[in-house]
SEPAZA-955564 format. One record per residue (C-alpha): x, y, z. Coordinates in nm, 2 decimals, decimal comma, padded with zeros to 4 digits, always signed. Layout:
<sites>
<site x="X" y="Y" z="Z"/>
...
</sites>
This chain:
<sites>
<site x="+00,00" y="+00,00" z="+00,00"/>
<site x="+00,10" y="+00,35" z="-00,06"/>
<site x="+00,12" y="+00,54" z="+00,27"/>
<site x="+00,20" y="+00,88" z="+00,11"/>
<site x="-00,08" y="+01,13" z="+00,05"/>
<site x="-00,05" y="+01,33" z="-00,26"/>
<site x="-00,19" y="+01,68" z="-00,34"/>
<site x="-00,47" y="+01,67" z="-00,60"/>
<site x="-00,45" y="+01,90" z="-00,89"/>
<site x="-00,78" y="+01,78" z="-01,05"/>
<site x="-00,97" y="+02,04" z="-00,85"/>
<site x="-00,79" y="+02,32" z="-01,03"/>
<site x="-00,87" y="+02,15" z="-01,37"/>
<site x="-01,24" y="+02,13" z="-01,29"/>
<site x="-01,26" y="+02,49" z="-01,15"/>
<site x="-01,07" y="+02,63" z="-01,45"/>
<site x="-01,31" y="+02,45" z="-01,70"/>
<site x="-01,62" y="+02,58" z="-01,51"/>
<site x="-01,49" y="+02,94" z="-01,48"/>
<site x="-01,38" y="+02,93" z="-01,85"/>
<site x="-01,73" y="+02,81" z="-01,95"/>
<site x="-01,90" y="+03,09" z="-01,75"/>
<site x="-01,66" y="+03,35" z="-01,90"/>
<site x="-01,72" y="+03,21" z="-02,24"/>
<site x="-02,10" y="+03,24" z="-02,20"/>
<site x="-02,06" y="+03,60" z="-02,08"/>
<site x="-01,87" y="+03,70" z="-02,40"/>
<site x="-02,08" y="+03,48" z="-02,63"/>
<site x="-01,81" y="+03,21" z="-02,70"/>
<site x="-01,88" y="+02,92" z="-02,46"/>
<site x="-01,66" y="+02,67" z="-02,64"/>
<site x="-01,36" y="+02,91" z="-02,65"/>
<site x="-01,40" y="+02,96" z="-02,27"/>
<site x="-01,41" y="+02,58" z="-02,21"/>
<site x="-01,10" y="+02,53" z="-02,42"/>
<site x="-00,91" y="+02,81" z="-02,25"/>
<site x="-01,02" y="+02,69" z="-01,91"/>
<site x="-00,91" y="+02,34" z="-01,99"/>
<site x="-00,57" y="+02,47" z="-02,10"/>
<site x="-00,52" y="+02,67" z="-01,78"/>
<site x="-00,65" y="+02,39" z="-01,57"/>
<site x="-00,40" y="+02,14" z="-01,72"/>
<site x="-00,11" y="+02,39" z="-01,66"/>
<site x="-00,22" y="+02,43" z="-01,29"/>
<site x="-00,27" y="+02,05" z="-01,24"/>
<site x="+00,08" y="+01,98" z="-01,38"/>
<site x="+00,23" y="+02,25" z="-01,18"/>
<site x="+00,08" y="+02,11" z="-00,86"/>
<site x="+00,20" y="+01,76" z="-00,96"/>
<site x="+00,56" y="+01,89" z="-01,01"/>
<site x="+00,56" y="+02,09" z="-00,69"/>
<site x="+00,43" y="+01,78" z="-00,50"/>
<site x="+00,70" y="+01,56" z="-00,65"/>
<site x="+00,98" y="+01,81" z="-00,56"/>
<site x="+00,84" y="+01,86" z="-00,21"/>
<site x="+00,85" y="+01,49" z="-00,15"/>
<site x="+01,18" y="+01,44" z="-00,32"/>
<site x="+01,08" y="+01,15" z="-00,54"/>
<site x="+01,19" y="+01,08" z="-00,89"/>
<site x="+00,89" y="+00,87" z="-01,00"/>
</sites>
């Protein structure tokens, strides 16, 4: 069993998609908002993953 707890970045992905969708609706381009939100969410989730790996000092 893995006894380490990890930080989840999926929350930022979900929030970014939802915020992007609402922004897109407000400017009349909902799909553009979803795509931008997805891109920003992926960047944030990967950043959280990298920070978590470095903080724990693991290579894998």
